[in-house]
C-alpha positions in Angstrom: -163.9 -1.5 72.8 -165.1 -5.1 72.7 -168.9 -4.9 72.6 -170.2 -2.0 70.5 -173.9 -2.6 71.4 -176.2 0.1 72.9 -177.0 -0.8 76.5 -179.9 0.0 78.8 -177.5 2.4 80.6 -177.4 4.5 77.5 -181.2 5.0 77.6 -182.2 5.9 81.1 -185.4 7.7 80.0 -186.6 4.9 77.7 -189.4 2.5 78.6 -187.7 -0.8 78.0 -189.4 -4.2 78.4 -187.9 -6.4 81.1 -186.7 -8.8 78.4 -185.8 -6.1 75.8 -183.3 -7.2 73.1 -180.6 -4.6 72.6 -178.5 -5.6 69.5 -177.8 -2.3 67.7 -174.4 -0.6 67.6 -173.6 2.5 69.6 -173.1 4.5 66.4 -176.9 4.6 66.2 -177.4 5.9 69.7 -178.4 9.4 68.7 -181.0 7.9 66.3 -182.3 5.7 69.1 -182.6 8.5 71.6 -184.4 10.6 68.9 -186.8 7.7 68.5 -187.5 7.3 72.2 -188.6 10.9 72.4 -191.5 10.1 70.0 -192.5 6.7 71.4 -194.5 8.0 74.4 -195.9 5.3 76.6 -195.3 2.4 74.3 -192.9 -0.3 75.6 -189.7 -1.0 73.6 -189.4 -4.7 72.9 -186.2 -4.6 70.8 -183.6 -2.2 69.4 -181.7 -4.2 66.9 -179.9 -4.3 63.5 -181.7 -6.1 60.7 -180.3 -6.4 57.2 -177.9 -3.5 57.9 -180.6 -1.1 59.2 -181.8 -0.1 62.7 -185.1 -1.7 63.8 -187.1 -0.6 66.8 -190.0 -2.8 67.9 -192.8 -1.4 70.2 -195.9 -2.8 71.9 -198.3 -1.3 71.2 -197.5 0.9 68.3 -199.6 3.4 66.3 -199.4 4.2 62.6 -197.9 7.6 63.4 -195.2 5.9 65.5 -194.4 3.4 62.8 -194.1 6.1 60.2 -191.7 8.2 62.3 -189.6 5.1 63.2 -189.5 4.1 59.6 -188.0 7.5 58.7 -185.3 7.1 61.4 -184.6 3.5 60.3 -184.1 4.7 56.7 -181.6 7.3 58.0 -179.6 4.6 59.8 -178.6 3.2 56.4 -176.4 6.3 56.0 -174.8 6.2 59.4 -172.0 3.9 60.6 -173.4 1.5 63.2 -170.1 1.5 65.0 -169.0 5.2 65.3 -171.9 7.3 64.0 -170.0 8.9 61.1 -171.3 8.8 57.5 -171.6 5.3 56.3 -173.3 3.2 53.7 -174.9 -0.3 53.4 -172.3 -2.9 52.6 -172.6 -6.6 51.8 -170.3 -9.4 50.7 -171.5 -9.9 47.1 -174.3 -11.1 44.9 -176.2 -14.4 44.6 -178.6 -14.8 41.7 -178.8 -11.1 41.3 -179.5 -10.4 45.0 -177.3 -8.9 47.7 -175.7 -11.7 49.7 -173.6 -12.2 52.8 -173.1 -10.1 55.9 -175.2 -6.8 55.6 -173.9 -3.9 57.6 -173.9 -0.1 57.5 -170.3 1.1 58.0 -167.9 3.9 57.3 -164.6 3.1 55.6 -162.8 2.8 58.9 -165.1 0.2 60.3 -165.9 -1.9 57.2 -164.9 -5.1 59.0 -165.8 -4.2 62.6 -168.5 -6.3 64.2 -170.8 -4.9 66.9 -169.9 -7.9 69.1 -166.2 -8.4 68.7 -163.6 -10.6 70.4 -164.4 -11.3 74.1 -161.1 -11.1 75.9 -160.4 -14.3 77.8 -159.8 -12.5 81.1 -163.1 -10.6 80.8 -164.9 -13.8 79.9 -163.5 -15.5 82.9 -164.5 -12.6 85.2 -168.1 -12.8 83.9 -168.3 -16.5 84.6 -166.7 -16.6 88.0 -169.0 -16.1 90.9 -166.6 -17.0 93.7 -164.1 -14.2 93.0 -161.0 -14.1 90.8 -157.4 -13.1 91.7 -155.3 -11.8 88.8 -151.6 -11.4 89.0 -150.8 -8.5 86.6 -148.9 -5.2 86.3 -150.1 -2.3 88.5 -152.2 -0.5 85.8 -154.2 -3.6 84.8 -157.0 -3.0 87.3 -158.0 0.3 85.7 -157.6 -1.2 82.2 -159.9 -4.1 83.1 -162.4 -1.6 84.7 -162.4 0.5 81.5 -162.9 -2.6 79.3 -165.9 -3.7 81.4 -167.4 -0.2 81.3 -167.0 -0.2 77.5 -168.9 -3.5 77.4 -171.8 -1.8 79.3 -171.2 -3.3 82.7 -171.8 -1.5 86.0 -168.3 -1.2 87.5 -166.7 0.1 90.7 -163.0 0.2 91.4 -161.9 -0.2 95.0 -158.5 1.4 95.7 -156.3 1.1 98.7 -158.2 2.0 101.8 -157.8 1.4 105.5 -161.3 2.5 106.5 -164.6 0.7 105.8 -166.3 4.1 105.4 -164.0 5.0 102.6 -164.7 1.8 100.8 -168.4 2.3 101.1 -168.1 5.8 99.8 -166.0 4.7 96.8 -168.6 2.0 95.8 -171.6 4.3 96.3 -170.2 7.2 94.3 -169.2 5.1 91.3 -172.5 3.1 91.2 -174.5 6.4 91.8 -176.3 5.2 94.9 -176.5 6.4 98.5 -174.1 5.2 101.2 -175.6 2.7 103.7 -174.2 1.5 107.0 -172.3 -1.6 105.6 -170.6 -2.5 102.4 -172.9 -5.5 101.7 -176.0 -3.3 102.3 -174.7 -0.7 99.9 -174.0 -3.3 97.2 -177.4 -4.9 97.7 -179.0 -1.5 97.2 -177.0 -1.1 93.9 -178.0 -4.6 92.7 -181.7 -3.9 93.3 -181.4 -0.5 91.5 -179.4 -1.8 88.5 -181.0 -5.2 88.0 -177.8 -6.7 86.6 -174.5 -8.2 87.8 -172.1 -5.6 89.4 -168.4 -5.8 88.7 -166.1 -4.8 91.5 -162.4 -4.4 90.7 -160.0 -4.3 93.7 -156.8 -2.5 92.8 -153.5 -3.4 94.6 -155.4 -6.3 96.1 -152.4 -7.5 98.3 -153.0 -4.4 100.5 -156.4 -5.8 101.4 -155.0 -9.2 102.6 -155.7 -8.6 106.3 -158.4 -6.0 105.9 -161.9 -6.3 107.3 -163.1 -5.0 103.9 -162.2 -8.3 102.3 -164.5 -10.2 104.6 -167.3 -7.6 104.0 -166.8 -8.3 100.2 -167.2 -12.0 100.9 -170.5 -11.3 102.7 -171.6 -9.1 99.8 -170.6 -11.8 97.2 -172.6 -14.5 99.0 -175.7 -12.2 99.3 -175.7 -10.8 95.8 -175.1 -14.1 94.1 -178.3 -15.5 95.7 -181.6 -15.6 93.8 -182.8 -12.5 95.6 -180.2 -10.2 93.8 -178.5 -10.0 90.4 -174.9 -11.1 91.0 -171.6 -9.7 92.1 -168.3 -10.4 90.3 -165.2 -9.5 92.3 -161.8 -9.2 90.7 -158.7 -8.8 92.8 -155.8 -7.4 90.8 -152.3 -7.3 92.3 -148.6 -7.5 91.6 -147.6 -9.7 94.5 -148.4 -13.2 93.3 -147.5 -14.9 96.7 -149.9 -12.6 98.6 -152.7 -13.3 96.1 -152.2 -17.0 96.5 -152.4 -16.7 100.2 -155.7 -14.8 99.9 -157.2 -17.6 97.9 -155.4 -20.7 99.3 -155.3 -20.3 103.1 -158.3 -22.0 104.6 -158.9 -19.0 106.9 -158.9 -16.6 104.0 -162.2 -14.9 103.1 -162.0 -16.0 99.5 -160.6 -19.5 100.1 -160.9 -21.6 97.0 -161.1 -18.7 94.5 -159.2 -19.0 91.3 -155.8 -17.3 90.9 -154.8 -16.3 87.4 -151.3 -15.3 86.4 -152.2 -13.3 83.3 -150.1 -13.6 80.2 -149.1 -10.7 77.9 -151.2 -12.1 75.2 -154.4 -12.1 77.3 -153.7 -8.5 78.5 -152.9 -7.3 74.9 -156.6 -7.7 74.0 -157.6 -4.7 76.1 -154.3 -3.1 77.0 -152.7 -1.0 74.3 -149.3 -0.8 76.1 -149.2 -4.6 76.5 -150.1 -5.1 72.8 -147.5 -2.7 71.5 -144.8 -4.2 73.8 -145.8 -7.7 72.5 -145.5 -6.4 68.9 -142.1 -4.8 69.6 -140.7 -8.0 71.3 -142.1 -10.2 68.6 -140.6 -8.1 65.8 -137.2 -8.1 67.5 -137.1 -11.9 67.7 -138.9 -12.8 64.4 -136.7 -10.5 62.2 -133.4 -11.3 63.8 -131.0 -13.8 62.2 -129.7 -14.7 65.6 -133.1 -16.2 66.7 -133.6 -20.0 66.5 -136.2 -21.5 64.3 -138.4 -22.3 67.3 -138.0 -18.8 68.7 -139.0 -17.2 65.4 -142.0 -19.5 65.1 -143.3 -18.5 68.6 -142.7 -14.8 67.9 -144.5 -15.0 64.5 -147.5 -16.7 66.1 -147.6 -13.9 68.7 -147.4 -11.3 66.0 -150.2 -13.0 64.0 -152.3 -12.6 67.2 -151.4 -8.9 67.4 -152.4 -8.3 63.8 -155.7 -10.1 64.3 -156.4 -7.9 67.4 -155.5 -4.8 65.4 -158.3 -5.7 63.0 -160.9 -7.0 65.5 -160.3 -4.8 68.5 -158.7 -1.5 67.3 -157.4 1.0 69.8 -157.6 4.8 69.4 -159.0 7.2 66.8 -156.2 6.7 64.4 -156.0 2.9 64.3 -157.1 2.9 60.6 -154.6 5.5 59.4 -151.4 4.6 57.4 -148.0 5.9 58.2 -148.3 8.3 55.3 -151.6 9.7 56.7 -150.1 9.9 60.2 -147.1 11.8 58.8 -149.3 14.4 57.2 -151.5 14.7 60.4 -148.7 15.4 62.9 -147.2 18.9 62.7 -143.5 19.4 62.9 -142.5 22.2 65.4 -139.7 24.4 64.2 -138.0 26.9 66.5 -135.1 29.1 65.6 -131.9 27.6 66.8 -133.5 24.3 67.8 -133.8 20.8 66.2 -137.3 20.3 64.8 -139.5 18.1 66.9 -143.0 16.6 67.1 -145.2 16.9 70.2 -146.5 13.9 72.0 -149.8 15.6 72.4 -150.2 15.9 68.6 -149.8 12.1 67.9 -153.1 10.3 68.2 -153.4 6.7 69.5 -152.4 4.0 68.9 -149.5 5.7 67.1 -148.4 7.7 70.2 -148.0 4.5 72.2 -146.4 2.6 69.3 -143.8 5.4 68.8 -143.2 5.7 72.6 -142.4 2.0 73.0 -140.3 1.8 69.8 -138.2 4.8 70.8 -137.4 4.0 74.4 -133.9 5.2 75.1 -133.9 7.9 72.5 -132.9 11.5 73.4 -136.1 13.7 73.7 -137.2 17.2 74.2 -139.6 18.0 77.1 -142.7 18.1 74.9 -142.0 15.3 72.5 -139.4 13.7 70.2 -137.0 14.9 67.6 -138.5 14.8 64.1 -135.7 12.6 62.7 -136.6 9.9 65.3 -140.3 10.2 64.3 -139.5 9.9 60.6 -137.2 6.9 61.4 -140.0 5.2 63.3 -142.5 5.6 60.5 -140.0 4.4 57.8 -139.0 1.3 59.9 -142.7 0.6 60.7 -143.4 0.1 57.1 -140.3 -1.9 56.4 -140.7 -4.2 59.4 -144.3 -4.9 58.5 -143.6 -5.7 54.9 -141.0 -8.2 56.2 -143.5 -9.5 58.8 -146.2 -10.2 56.2 -143.7 -12.1 54.1 -142.7 -14.1 57.1 -146.2 -14.9 58.1 -147.1 -16.1 54.6 -144.3 -18.6 54.9 -145.0 -19.5 58.5 -145.2 -23.2 57.8 -141.7 -23.0 56.4 -140.2 -21.1 59.3 
């Protein structure tokens, strides 16, 4: 979602140099895997994008290898670097008769998508916090954070509520694909040695671990893996009980005494949480387009909505993020049954439109499988109307 680069995890059979540079988009992964099959014993020094094309650098390399790689690299100029669909080389314009500006091979949907996009503030803070981080957020946030970290190519394990150390060890081992050892620190040390990179451990419903021996085992693992002998451990405790989280980080007897406690904002969560982003959009539209809102309330709402629109461009969610309301209307079938009001099925609406519609239509009467077609049509019509008004308001933001 945020980092579209190919990672070493995507190439388990490849012979990668210890300092290999991986700066090519995941849309080219099939080409890269095809290339690794013909490389043989040569070591890969870099897999990168250069002037819009895939480049694979070897040491040593033979004329036959270079010729085969050149053919694959030429094909990359017809494949979107982001998604792997048909694409073409694009650039910003001409300068003295030569192509100028940002060169990239993209499909129509990903024309403006960069391989390294916005780094969500929370994820950035997690990556740079060695002592542990407590995040106060809604219940589903732990899994959302874990998914975002995995999408960025990070090795992740999620620890859910558990009363037994054996269960915690099993959960970590199965997710990091290692064998279980006798202690949690030993299991994580084994994973660190195998993976050779920082491990991210997300603790779900963290308040349930407040008095658990597992928390002290995690502290021991943190101290060990963040030494020079291993490759790092980032532990994120996510919970809904802010008071309990503060105790776990503020009491001098607590295992993670002194760790940071973050009360995450909707804006921070909206970067990687579709539901949060759509709720932020809906709340902002309600305030910004209401004549009852004060000037200051409208200004704050418009600034939030400007953030949402920027995230829509830079960090799109779902397979249908690029589609217009007219395209979505044509894509979603209307179900007609004799004697019943026509409806659309939830399962037929692709993301992010399913979540957008769901949040916008809270309180509407529904059928078991979906929503009445008149509510669906109403939503699509109002979406266009609201966003025309929104764009006008944003253009005049300084005058609001």
